[in-house]
NUNU-596957 format. One record per atom (N, C-alpha, C): x negated, y, z negated. Coordinates in steps of 0.05 Angstrom, whole numbers, plus 5000, padded with zeros to 4 digits. Example, Ala and Ser with C-alpha at 12.3 -4.5 7.8 and 13.67 -1.06 7.14 Angstrom:
2
473648864844
475449104844
473649344844
474349554858
472749794857
474250014843
//
This chain:
463
490439664084
492139894078
490940144090
488240174089
486940404101
487440414131
487240184144
487740184173
490540254180
492440164164
495240244169
495740544165
494440654144
494640944139
493441094163
491141004172
489841134194
491641124219
492740894225
494540864248
496941044245
497941054221
500341224216
499641524221
497341604211
496541884216
496041944245
494941754260
494441794288
497141824303
499041654296
501741664309
503041934303
502942014277
504142274269
502742504284
500042494285
498642704300
499342714329
499642474342
500442474370
503142584374
504942514356
507742624358
507742924355
506143024336
506043314332
504843454356
502743334367
501543444392
503543444415
505043224417
507043204439
509143414436
510143434411
512243644405
511143924411
508643964402
507344224407
507044284437
506244074452
505844114481
508544174494
510644024486
513344074498
514244354491
513844434466
514644704458
513144914473
510544864477
508845054491
509745084520
510144854533
510944864561
513644994565
515444934546
518045064548
517745364543
516045444525
515545724519
514345854544
512245724556
510945834579
512945854603
514645654606
516645654627
518545884623
519245924597
521146144591
519946414597
517346454591
515946704597
515846744628
515246524642
515046544671
517746614683
519846504672
522546574681
523146864676
522346964653
522747254647
521147424666
518747344673
517147494692
518647514719
519847294728
521347294753
523747474751
525147474728
527447654725
526647944725
524347994713
523248274713
522548354741
521448184757
520848234785
523448304800
525548144796
528048194809
529148474802
528948544776
529948794766
528449034777
525749004778
524149234785
523749284815
524349084832
523849104861
526349044877
528549204873
530849164890
530549344915
532449314933
532649494956
534949694951
534549944961
536650144960
538150134986
540350274987
542050285011
542750575016
542450665041
543350925050
545350875072
547850925067
549950875087
549551045112
547951255111
547451415134
545051325150
543851115142
541551015158
542350935186
540750975206
541450915233
541550615238
543150525256
543250245265
541550225290
539350085290
537650065314
539149955338
538850085361
539949975385
537849815400
538549725424
536749555440
534149695446
534249945451
531850095457
530050125433
531350185410
529750195385
528349935380
529749715382
528649455377
526349385396
526749455422
524749405441
522149555435
522549815428
520149975422
518849865397
520349795377
519149705352
517549445357
518549265372
517149015377
514549055393
514349285406
511949335422
509849485406
510449565381
508649725365
506549555350
504249685344
502349575325
503049725299
504449585281
505449705256
503349665234
502649875220
500749855198
501950005174
501949875151
503049985126
500750015106
500550255095
498250315078
498450225049
500750125040
500950065011
503249875004
502549634994
504549474980
503149354955
504749294935
503649184909
504448894904
504748744925
505748464923
503948284907
501348334907
499548164891
499948184861
501348394853
501948424824
503948214814
505548104832
507647924824
506947634831
507947454814
507247164817
509047034837
508847124862
510146994885
508046894905
508646684919
506846584939
507046764963
504746884971
504647064994
505646935019
505246665021
505746535046
508646425048
510146445026
512846335025
514846565024
517046535040
519146735039
520546725012
520646954999
522046974973
524747114978
526647044961
529347164964
529747384943
527547474931
527647724916
524947864919
524748104909
522348264915
522548374943
520348484952
520448634978
518948495001
516648374995
514948295018
513448035013
512947895034
511147665036
510447635065
508747445072
507747415099
510047365119
511947175113
514147135132
515747385137
516247545116
517847785120
516248005133
513648025128
511948215142
511948155172
511747895178
511847805206
514447885219
516647845205
519247905216
519548205221
518248365204
518348655208
516348765228
514848575240
512848645260
510448805249
509748755224
507448885213
504848735222
503048885233
500548775243
498248805223
498249025208
496049085189
497349185163
496749045141
497949105115
495749145094
495949375080
494149415057
495549295032
494149105019
495148984994
493649114971
495049274956
493749434935
494049304908
491949324892
491849194866
492349394844
494249324827
494849494803
494049334779
492649474760
491749334735
493149444710
494049694711
495249814687
497450004695
499749984682
502150154687
503350244661
502350454649
503450554623
506350654627
507950614606
510750714607
510751014606
512551134621
512951424619
515251464599
514451504574
516451514552
518151764554
520751744547
522651964551
521852224537
520452204515
519752454500
517152574510
515852454530
513352554541
513852714567
512252904572
512453064597
510252974616
508752774609
506552674626
506252374620
504752244638
504151954634
501451934620
501451814597
499051784581
497951504584
495251484587
493951224588
494151074561
494951204540
495251074514
497950964509
499851004528
502550894525
502550594529
504750464520
504950174524
504750104553
503349894559
502749814587
504549584596
506149634616
507949424626
506449194639
504049254651
502549044664
501448844644
500748934620
499848744600
502048534594
504448634590
506748454585
507248274609
507248384633
507748234657
505648014661
503148084658
501047884662
501147674641
501847734616
502147534595
504447344603
506647444612
508947274620
508147094643
506447194661
505647044685
503346854680
502246864656
499846694650
497346794664
497247044669
494847164682
492947284661
490547374670
488747504650
490047744638
489947764612
491147984597
488948174587
486748064578
484548224567
482648294590
482148554594
480248644613
481448724640
481348984646
482549084671
480948984695
478348954693
476748844715
477648564721
478048404700
478948134704
481648114718
483448304710
486048304724
485748364753
483948554760
483548624788
482448394804
480348264793
479048044808
480847804810
482647764791
484547544794
486347594818
487247834822
489047894845
487447884871
484947964871
483247944895
483047654903
482547484883
482247194889
484847084900
487147174890
489747084900
489947144930
489047374938
489247444967
487447254983
484947214974
483147044989
484246754990
485346664969
486446384969
488746364989
490546564989
492746565008
491746575037
489746745042
488646775069
487446515078
485946385061
484746125068
486845915074
488845905056
491045705059
492645755085
492946005093
494546075116
493345955142
490745905142
489445785166
489945485168
490945375146
491345085146
494345005145
496045195146
498945145144
500445265168
502945195171
504545315191
505145605184
505745755204
506446035199
504146225207
504646485205
502546675213
500046655196
497746715208
495246725193
495146995179
494246985154
493647225138
490647255139
489647465151
486747495156
485547735142
483447695127
482047925114
480748095136
481248355134
479948555151
477848695134
475348645140
473148765124
471248935140
471348915166
469449075183
471049185207
469749365221
470949475246
471349255266
469449065267
469648845286
472048665280
472648625254
475048475246
477548615256
477548885254
479849035264
480149015294
477849025308
477948995337
479148725345
478248515331
479248245338
482248215331
483048345309
485948335302
487648465324
486748695334
488248835355
488348665380
486048545387
485948375411
487748125408
487748005384
489347765380
492347825381
493048045368
495848125369
496748185397
495048305413
495748375440
496448135458
495247905452
495847665467
497947485453
499147595433
501447455420
500747255398
498247265388
497647085366
498947175340
499946985325
501347055300
499347085277
498347325274
496447395254
497047665242
496847685216
497247935201
494548005188
493548235194
491048325181
491748435153
490048365134
490348455106
487948605097
488348845086
486149005074
486749015044
484748955028
485048954999
484349234989
486149344972
485749614961
485949604931
484749794917
484949834888
486450084883
488550064865
490050304857
489350364828
487150514825
486250594798
483950434789
481550554789
479150414779
478750474750
480650384733
480850474706
478550364688
477350144696
475150034680
472450144688
472350314708
469850424719
469250694706
466750734697
465950984685
466651004656
465851224643
466351264615
463851354600
464251404574
462151524558
459551364556
459851104554
457450934550
456550804575
457150924598
456550804624
454750994640
452950894655
451151054672
452251064701
451051244716
451751254744
451051004759
448950864750
448150614762
450250394757
451450404733
453550214726
455950254744
456650514749
458950574766
458350474794
455950524803
455250424830
455450124832
454549984811
454649694811
457449594811
459249724796
462049644797
463249674824
462649894838
463649934865
462549724885
459949654881
458749454898
460049184894
460849124869
462148874863
464848854878
466349084878
468949094892
468549054922
466449184932
465949154961
465248874968
463548744953
462748464958
465148284956
467148354940
469548184937
471548224960
470948424977
472648465001
474448714999
474148874978
475849114976
474849324996
476849435011
476149635031
477749895029
479249925008
480650175002
480550214972
479750464964
479350514935
480750774927
482650754909
483950984897
482951014868
481651234861
480551254834
482551254812
484951364818
486951394796
489551254804
491251224783
494051144787
495651364773
497451304755
499351494744
498351644719
495851594710
494851724686
491951794690
490951994675
488252074677
486351854668
484051834681
482151624672
479251734674
477351564673
474551654671
473451754698
475051724720
474151814746
475352084754
477952124747
479352374754
481952394739
483052634740
485752674730
487752574751
490152514741
492352414758
494452644761
495952634783
497952844787
500352804769
500552584754
502552554733
501252534705
498652574703
497252544678
497652784660
496452764636
496952974616
494953204618
492553164630
490653384633
490153454662
490253274680
490253324709
487753474717
485453394706
482853514713
481953414740
479753514750
478653434775
476853184772
475253134793
473452904793
471352934771
470852724756
468652724737
466052654752
463752664738
461252584750
461452294760
462652124743
462951844751
464851814774
466851994776
468651994799
467252064825
465552264824
463952334848
462152094856
460951964836
459251734842
460851504855
463151444843
464851224854
465651284883
466551524888
467551584915
465251604936
462951714927
460751724946
459751434952
459751264932
458950984936
460950844955
463550884950
465550774968
465050854997
464551105001
464051205028
461551085040
459451065025
456950955035
457250665043
458750515027
459050225032
460950165056
462950335060
464850285081
467650225071
468350355048
471050335038
472450605043
474950585051
476650825054
477350925026
477351195023
478151314998
481051394999
482551304979
485451354977
485851554954
487051784960
487451994940
490351994931
491851774934
494451754923
494351774892
496151924880
496451954851
494352144839
492352234854
490252394842
491352684837
490252824818
490953094813
490253274836
491553504838
490853694860
487953784857
486953814832
484153884828
482353664838
483053414832
481453194841
481453164871
483853214883
484053194912
482353414925
482353654914
480653874925
477753804923
476953694900
474153614896
473353394917
475053194920
474352974938
474153054967
476153214976
476253295004
474053485011
473053644991
470853824996
468153674997
468053444983
465553304980
465053085000
467152935007
466852705024
466652785054
465252615069
464752675097
466552525116
467752305106
469452135123
472452205119
474152135138
477052165134
477952015109
479852135095
480952015071
483951965076
485251825058
488151775060
489551835034
492051895035
493851875013
495851665022
495551425010
496751185022
499851175020
500951294999
503851274995
504751524979
506451684991
507151934978
509652054992
510552274981
512452454993
511252734994
512852934999
511853204999
513353364978
512053554966
513253714945
515253914956
514754014980
516454214992
519254094997
521354224986
524054134990
524753884976
523153824955
523553574939
526153584924
528053414932
530753414921
531153164904
532153204879
532452984860
533952744874
532952504868
530952424848
528052444855
527452584877
524652624885
523252774862
520652704857
519052824836
516852984848
516953254846
514853424859
512053364850
511653314824
508953264814
507553024827
509152834834
508152584846
507252634875
508352844888
508052874917
505953084924
505553124950
503453304959
504453584964
502953784954
503554054961
502554114989
503354345000
502354415026
499354455027
498154565005
495254585004
493954315004
495054124989
494053844989
494053735018
496253785032
496553675059
494453795077
493954065075
491954195091
489154075086
488554015061
485953905055
485653625067
487753465066
487553195079
487153225109
488653395121
488353445150
485553535157
484353705140
481653805145
479553575146
480053355133
478253125134
478852945158
480853015174
481852845195
483152595183
484352625159
485452405145
488252335152
489452145137
492052035143
493752035118
496352115120
498152125098
500451925103
500651725085
502751525087
505251605072
507451635086
510051715074
511551465066
512551475041
514051245030
516951265035
518451055027
521251025033
523051035008
521951084985
523451064960
524351344950
526551364936
527751624930
525951814914
524251714896
522551894880
520452034898
519951924921
518052044940
519452224960
521852144969
523052294992
525752424985
527052344963
529652444957
531852254964
534352344964
536652154965
537252044992
536052145014
536752055041
534451935055
534851715069
532651585084
531751765107
533451945116
532652135137
530452325128
530052345101
527952515091
525152405097
524952145104
522452035113
521452185138
523252205158
522552355182
522052645177
523752765158
523353045152
520653095140
519752925122
517052955110
514952935131
515252755150
513252725171
513152975188
515553085195
515653325211
514353565196
514753575169
513553785154
510453775156
509353535155
506453505158
505453585185
506953495206
506153565233
506353875238
508353995225
508654285227
506254435215
505254335192
502854455180
500454405199
500254165210
498054115229
498054295253
500454355263
500654535286
499754815278
500554905254
499755165245
496655185242
495454955236
492554945233
491154915260
492654895282
491454875308
490654595316
491754395303
491154115310
492454045337
490953945355
492053895382
493953655382
493553455364
495253225362
496553225334
498653375330
499653415302
500653165288
501452955303
502252715290
499952535283
497552615288
495152465283
494752405253
495952555236
495452535207
497752405191
499652285205
502052175192
502051875195
502851735174
502951435174
505151345155
505351085151
507350985132
505950845109
507150885085
506150755061
508450675044
509550445049
512150365039
512350345009
510150254995
510150194967
512049964960
512349774979
513949534973
512749394949
514549284932
513749134908
512349314888
512749574890
511449764871
513349854849
515249694841
517249774821
518750024830
519450024855
521050244866
523350124882
525050294893
527450204908
527350314936
525750194954
525650304981
528250274996
528850465013
531350465028
531150345055
528850225062
528550085087
527349805081
528649595089
527649325084
525349265103
523549105093
521149035110
522048885135
524148715133
524948565157
526648735176
527348985167
528849165184
527249435188
524649405191
523049645195
523849795221
525249655239
526149795263
528150015257
529250015232
530850245223
529150495223
526650465213
524850705213
524250795241
523650605259
523250675287
525650825298
528050735291
530450865301
530751145291
530251185265
530751455255
528551655264
526151555270
524051725282
524851825310
526451665324
527151735351
529751895352
530951955329
533552085329
533452345313
535752465309
535952715294
535552945313
535553185301
535353425317
532653465330
530553355318
527853375329
526553105331
527352935349
526352665351
523352655359
521952455349
519252415357
519152265384
517352345402
517052195427
515651935422
515751755442
514751485439
511851485430
510151645443
507251625436
506751725407
508451905397
508251995369
509151775350
511251625358
512151405341
509951195340
508551145362
506450945362
504151025343
503551285342
501451375324
502251345295
504751445289
505651445261
505951155251
506950975267
507550705257
505150525255
502850615265
500550445262
497850535273
497950675296
495450755309
493750935291
494951115276
493451295259
492051145236
493450955224
492250785203
489950615215
490350505238
488250365252
485850535256
486250785265
484050975269
482551025243
483951065221
482651105195
480650885189
481650635190
479850415183
477750355205
478450405230
476450375251
474150575248
474650795234
472550995229
470850925205
472150845183
470650825158
469650545151
470750335162
469850065155
467050025165
465549835153
462849775163
462849715193
460949855206
460849825235
462650015250
464150175235
466050355248
464850635253
466250785269
465651065275
468051195289
467951455293
470151575307
470451465335
468151415348
468251305375
469251015375
468350855355
469350585353
472350585349
473250755331
476150765325
477750845349
476751025365
478251105389
478350875409
476150725411
476150495430
478150285421
478250235395
480050015384
482950105384
483350345373
486050435366
487350625385
485750765401
486850955420
489050845438
488550605450
490650485467
493250435452
493150385425
495550335410
497450575409
496350815413
497951055412
499051135440
498051005461
498851075488
501550955495
503251105510
505750985519
505150755538
506950565538
506550325556
509350225565
509450085587
512049965595
513049775575
515649785570
516849605550
518349375564
518149135552
519748915561
522448955548
524349025564
526949115553
529248995569
531148895555
533548785568
535948925557
537549065573
539849205563
541949005552
543049075529
545148905517
547949005524
548049255532
550649365541
550249515566
552449535582
552249675607
551649975602
550050085620
549550375618
547150445602
545950255587
543550335572
541150325590
539250495584
536750515601
534350495583
532150395594
529750375578
528750645568
527050645548
525850885538
524051005559
524351265563
522651405582
520851595567
518251565571
516251735557
516051995571
515952205555
515652475565
513052585554
511152635571
508552725561
508153025563
510353175568
510153465571
509553595544
508653845544
508053995520
510554035503
512954055517
515454095502
516253855485
514853635490
515753385477
514453355449
512753535441
511553505414
513553605393
513353475369
515153555347
514253815335
515953955321
515354205309
515754185279
//
């Protein structure tokens, strides 16, 4: 009788475990499904009916460019980087189709809600990333753990890309890596360079932390392959105030330590989202060029553009003084209601550079799409030639060599300067030719069209 009871209990236990496992897997599958639906909802594309339609010349120029984008958040979402997705904004196949050669993959660990009754973004607000990571089955406890999980996802995809069909996704960690990428792209190899960035070092620094601890955290990021570091995101933290934060203070002591360590190691410093006070502190202190990877400008900011999120003219001057680069985004909160405002923002920056006596005023302008950043960009990654078209049109079109700088050569120069083994001279050797006009392989699609003709006269600079 005892054996029968034992067998009965074992069977009941197995049934309960089986039912529990089925319930759990269905629950987990349901959460994963919700995460995908949230991805679809947060990362749509916008439409501007006034956007230009690229012609044969636009497409020919675009295909000849070295295109570099300073900011996407694709690692935040549970999609395979190597597989084309039919929602969201970006993956390797779509980056390849858009002719992107160098892409910064930025890591987000915390995104507090901007509650309607608040006038600032508080780090104490409910965090959407906690809910998203829970639904995706990712690390929920620990911001450092969230960051390193995403770093590992990039490395895994890069390794797998070398063993599968399709473009190679290659980590760019040194100036020599960048040199090889440019050389390989020049001979037609299907490779996309990837730079890992951090958007907000929220777990770094604090009351019970020493400067040595901050330095060690930065060294850990560097050893993991991170080559771009933004101290803040949308809220104030232990390193600096944010331009949407509630106090918006400047760099803290730990902030100075983090950025100086980044510079010493060979990481580019990204001042996106930082407060104006923090930006002034950083640009006065650092010796290398810095970037603001994805932004708009405050001047002429027309709703739904948000001035606090964007750069003031004084901010722009400080970035230019470092010989830095400003990445203009494509979403309405950065540029306003018209996609043509992308070019307007770029012209505004070049106008300030001209006033400052910069000999190459487009030297400081780049692109920072913010694809997969819970925004609604008005240019699809597979149709980036729309951006090339609008830069060449309008009342004050950019000349070809300016387009080449904006679309990638300036970003190449930034990393060629600051990455390990880099310098201003190295960057010029690697990236200088990318900005130079060159003959285009062009076939007219309609009678009467002519190839792009480069004009190198002084009158050809934008104002």
